[in-house]
C-alpha positions as CSV (number, residue, x, y, z in Angstrom):
1,M,19.3,-62.5,41.9
2,W,17.0,-60.2,40.2
3,K,18.3,-59.3,36.5
4,A,16.5,-55.9,36.6
5,V,15.0,-53.3,39.0
6,L,12.5,-50.9,37.6
7,F,11.8,-47.8,39.6
8,D,9.0,-45.4,39.3
9,L,10.4,-41.8,39.9
10,D,8.1,-39.4,41.7
11,G,7.5,-40.4,45.2
12,V,9.8,-43.4,44.9
13,V,13.2,-42.0,44.2
14,T,12.6,-38.4,44.7
15,P,9.9,-36.4,46.5
16,T,8.7,-34.8,43.2
17,A,5.4,-36.4,43.8
18,E,4.6,-33.4,46.2
19,V,5.6,-30.9,43.4
20,H,3.3,-32.6,41.0
21,M,0.4,-32.7,43.6
22,H,1.0,-29.0,44.2
23,A,1.0,-28.2,40.4
24,W,-2.1,-30.4,39.8
25,R,-3.9,-28.6,42.7
26,E,-3.1,-25.2,41.4
27,L,-4.3,-26.1,37.9
28,F,-7.6,-27.5,38.7
29,T,-8.5,-25.2,41.6
30,S,-8.0,-22.3,39.3
31,Y,-9.7,-24.0,36.3
32,L,-12.9,-25.0,38.3
33,E,-13.1,-21.5,39.7
34,E,-12.8,-20.0,36.2
35,R,-15.4,-22.4,35.0
36,A,-17.9,-21.7,37.8
37,E,-17.6,-18.0,37.4
38,R,-18.1,-18.2,33.7
39,E,-20.9,-20.6,33.6
40,G,-22.5,-19.9,37.1
41,G,-23.4,-22.6,39.7
42,E,-21.2,-24.5,42.1
43,V,-18.5,-26.9,41.1
44,E,-17.2,-29.6,43.4
45,A,-13.8,-28.5,44.7
46,Y,-10.6,-30.2,43.9
47,T,-9.0,-32.1,46.7
48,D,-5.7,-34.2,47.2
49,A,-8.1,-37.3,47.2
50,D,-8.6,-36.5,43.5
51,Y,-5.0,-36.9,42.8
52,F,-4.8,-40.3,44.2
53,D,-8.1,-41.3,42.7
54,H,-7.8,-40.2,39.1
55,I,-4.3,-38.6,38.5
56,D,-1.4,-40.4,40.4
57,G,0.9,-42.5,38.2
58,K,-0.8,-41.8,34.9
59,P,0.4,-40.1,31.8
60,R,-0.3,-36.3,32.0
61,Y,-3.1,-36.1,29.6
62,D,-4.9,-39.3,30.8
63,G,-4.9,-37.6,34.3
64,V,-6.6,-34.6,32.9
65,R,-9.3,-36.8,31.1
66,A,-9.7,-38.8,34.2
67,F,-10.3,-35.7,36.6
68,L,-12.4,-34.0,34.1
69,A,-14.5,-37.2,33.7
70,S,-15.0,-37.2,37.5
71,R,-16.7,-33.8,37.2
72,D,-18.7,-34.8,34.1
73,I,-16.8,-32.2,32.1
74,E,-16.1,-32.7,28.5
75,L,-13.5,-30.8,26.6
76,P,-11.9,-31.2,23.1
77,E,-8.7,-33.1,23.1
78,G,-6.6,-30.5,21.4
79,D,-3.1,-31.2,20.5
80,P,0.1,-31.6,22.4
81,D,1.4,-28.3,21.1
82,D,-1.4,-26.5,22.5
83,P,-0.6,-23.4,24.6
84,P,-1.3,-23.6,28.4
85,S,-4.0,-21.2,27.9
86,A,-6.1,-23.4,25.7
87,E,-9.3,-24.9,27.2
88,T,-8.4,-28.6,25.9
89,V,-7.2,-31.7,27.6
90,C,-3.8,-30.9,26.2
91,G,-3.9,-27.3,27.0
92,L,-4.6,-28.1,30.7
93,G,-2.0,-30.7,30.7
94,N,0.5,-28.3,29.4
95,R,-0.5,-25.8,32.0
96,K,0.3,-28.1,34.7
97,N,3.4,-29.0,33.1
98,A,4.6,-25.4,33.1
99,A,4.0,-25.0,36.7
100,F,5.8,-28.2,37.5
101,A,8.8,-27.0,35.5
102,E,9.0,-23.6,37.2
103,V,9.0,-25.1,40.7
104,L,11.7,-27.7,39.7
105,E,13.8,-25.0,38.0
106,R,13.5,-22.8,41.1
107,D,13.9,-25.2,43.9
108,G,15.6,-28.2,42.6
109,V,15.3,-31.7,44.0
110,E,17.1,-34.2,46.2
111,A,16.4,-37.9,46.3
112,Y,15.2,-39.5,49.3
113,P,18.1,-40.7,51.3
114,G,16.7,-44.1,51.7
115,S,16.2,-44.4,48.1
116,V,19.9,-43.5,47.5
117,R,21.0,-46.2,50.1
118,L,19.1,-48.9,48.0
119,L,20.5,-47.3,44.8
120,D,24.1,-47.8,46.2
121,H,23.4,-51.2,47.3
122,L,22.1,-52.3,43.9
123,R,25.2,-50.6,42.2
124,E,27.3,-52.9,44.5
125,L,25.6,-55.9,43.3
126,G,25.9,-54.7,39.7
127,T,22.0,-55.0,39.2
128,P,20.9,-53.2,36.0
129,L,18.5,-50.3,36.9
130,A,15.8,-48.4,35.0
131,I,13.4,-45.4,35.7
132,V,9.9,-46.2,34.3
133,S,7.9,-42.9,34.7
134,S,4.9,-41.6,33.1
135,S,6.2,-37.9,33.6
136,R,7.8,-36.5,30.5
137,N,10.1,-34.5,32.9
138,A,11.6,-37.6,34.2
139,P,15.1,-37.2,32.6
140,S,15.3,-33.5,33.9
141,V,14.3,-34.6,37.4
142,V,16.9,-37.4,37.4
143,E,19.6,-35.0,36.2
144,A,18.4,-32.4,38.9
145,A,18.8,-35.1,41.6
146,G,22.3,-36.0,40.4
147,L,21.6,-39.6,39.6
148,T,21.6,-39.9,35.8
149,D,24.6,-42.4,36.1
150,R,22.7,-44.6,38.3
151,F,20.3,-45.8,35.6
152,A,21.0,-47.7,32.4
153,L,17.6,-46.4,30.9
154,I,14.9,-43.7,31.5
155,V,11.5,-44.7,30.0
156,H,9.4,-41.4,30.3
157,G,6.1,-40.1,29.1
158,G,7.6,-38.6,25.9
159,L,9.6,-42.0,24.9
160,A,6.4,-44.1,25.7
161,A,4.3,-41.8,23.1
162,E,7.0,-42.1,20.6
163,L,7.0,-45.9,20.9
164,H,3.1,-46.1,21.2
165,L,3.5,-47.7,24.6
166,E,0.4,-47.7,26.7
167,G,0.7,-45.9,29.9
168,K,0.1,-47.3,33.5
169,P,-1.8,-49.1,34.6
170,A,-0.9,-51.2,31.3
171,P,2.4,-53.1,32.0
172,D,3.7,-51.8,28.6
173,T,6.4,-49.4,29.7
174,F,7.7,-51.6,32.6
175,R,7.9,-54.5,30.0
176,Y,9.8,-52.5,27.6
177,A,12.4,-51.4,30.2
178,A,12.7,-54.9,31.4
179,E,13.5,-56.1,27.7
180,Q,15.8,-53.3,27.1
181,L,18.0,-54.5,30.1
182,G,17.8,-58.0,29.0
183,A,15.2,-59.3,31.7
184,S,11.9,-60.8,31.4
185,D,9.0,-59.8,33.4
186,A,9.4,-62.6,35.9
187,E,13.0,-61.7,36.3
188,S,12.4,-58.1,37.3
189,V,11.2,-56.1,40.3
190,V,8.9,-53.1,39.9
191,L,9.0,-50.4,42.6
192,E,5.9,-48.0,42.8
193,D,4.0,-45.6,44.9
194,A,0.9,-45.1,43.0
195,T,-2.0,-47.7,42.6
196,S,-1.9,-47.4,38.7
197,G,2.0,-48.3,38.8
198,V,1.3,-51.4,41.2
199,A,-1.5,-52.5,39.0
200,A,0.8,-52.2,35.9
201,G,3.4,-54.3,37.6
202,R,0.8,-56.9,38.6
203,A,-0.8,-56.9,35.1
204,G,2.7,-57.7,33.6
205,D,3.1,-60.5,36.1
206,F,6.5,-59.2,37.3
207,G,8.5,-61.2,39.7
208,L,8.1,-58.9,42.7
209,V,6.0,-55.7,42.9
210,I,7.0,-53.5,46.0
211,G,4.7,-50.9,46.9
212,V,6.2,-47.8,48.5
213,D,3.7,-45.9,50.8
214,R,4.3,-42.2,50.6
215,G,0.6,-41.5,51.4
216,T,-1.4,-43.8,49.1
217,G,-2.0,-46.3,52.0
218,A,-0.4,-49.7,52.2
219,D,-3.9,-51.5,52.1
220,A,-4.6,-49.7,48.7
221,L,-1.3,-50.7,47.3
222,R,-1.8,-54.4,48.3
223,A,-5.2,-54.3,46.8
224,H,-3.8,-53.2,43.5
225,G,-1.2,-56.1,43.6
226,A,1.9,-55.1,45.6
227,D,3.6,-58.2,47.2
228,V,5.4,-56.1,49.7
229,V,4.8,-52.6,50.9
230,V,7.5,-50.3,52.6
231,E,7.5,-46.7,53.9
232,D,11.0,-46.1,52.7
233,L,13.4,-48.0,50.4
234,A,16.1,-48.1,52.9
235,E,13.9,-51.0,54.4
236,L,15.0,-53.1,51.5
237,V,18.7,-52.8,52.2
238,P,19.9,-55.8,54.0
239,A,21.5,-55.3,57.4
240,G,25.1,-54.7,57.4
241,A,25.2,-53.9,53.6
242,D,26.4,-50.2,54.2
243,E,29.0,-51.4,56.4
244,E,30.3,-54.2,53.8
245,A,30.3,-51.4,51.1
246,G,32.7,-49.0,53.4
247,R,30.0,-46.5,54.1
């Protein structure tokens, strides 16, 4: 039996990856338009492919840097306290976060039904669970989804920064979560929908890395190190487990 199961959040437990995608699209579409109008010339438009290629699964400011680099745009780093209006890496990241928080507060979030089924099954087994997310918003998302009591630990972007843990695709945040739950890498399972997160699981040599294909593509997830790829976490619940649990 596995001693710890480590879940990414957005796109694995909750459909908030779509909210993140919308917020990133809004940010960079408007920013690129502002920049083109100010400096003249044409700028390659932002697309959803940019999200998967440069942003998905990474800490927020790392995503900003990676996307800007893809357009050969250099900006000052700034400071995490920069206002959303600041034209810095941190300012743009904070502008995106403000848009995400607004949507979350307005619309709320519900977990994927299949993910809840797997969480129910693992609770019946008594398996320690953790959320390992690059998002600083992870605790509020888990709370909004009504799942706070399911996880012994939430490792989020803010905690990772405080502990000086390198973000995905480095394995540090997953490894920290496993240690806190009393498990080694080899005794732990990683569930991820982003190639950067899957790569983190493989870099840490975790016992099992499960890719969740919510649009990234099964081939891409396997290429980055997924041992198994599913489209819904309900596929991981053994047949008859719901009936045995009285559901």
